[in-house]
C-alpha positions, 0 to 999 in steps of 0.5 A, a space after each residue: 500500500 505504501 508504494 502506491 501512495 508514494 507513487 500517487 504523491 509523486 505524480 501529483 507533485 509532477 503535475 503541479 510542477 508541470 502546471 507552474 512551468 507551463 504557466 510561466 512559459 506560455 505567459 512569456 510566449 503570449 507576451 512576446 507574440 503580442 509585442 511582435 504584433 504591436 511592433 509589426 502594426 507600428 512598422 506598417 503604419 510608419 512605412 504607410 504614412 511616412 515613407 509613401 510621401 
């Protein structure tokens, strides 16, 4: 019985750690994607209004 209980504790601990790592990584990726989209829009607007004259 003890080996099953410790196995389940390790599985739960691994799931919790994986959740926090996934949360950190996706948060950083989403912020990076948003910043890249904003920079692309600003670059497009810059070339459209200032370089076309």
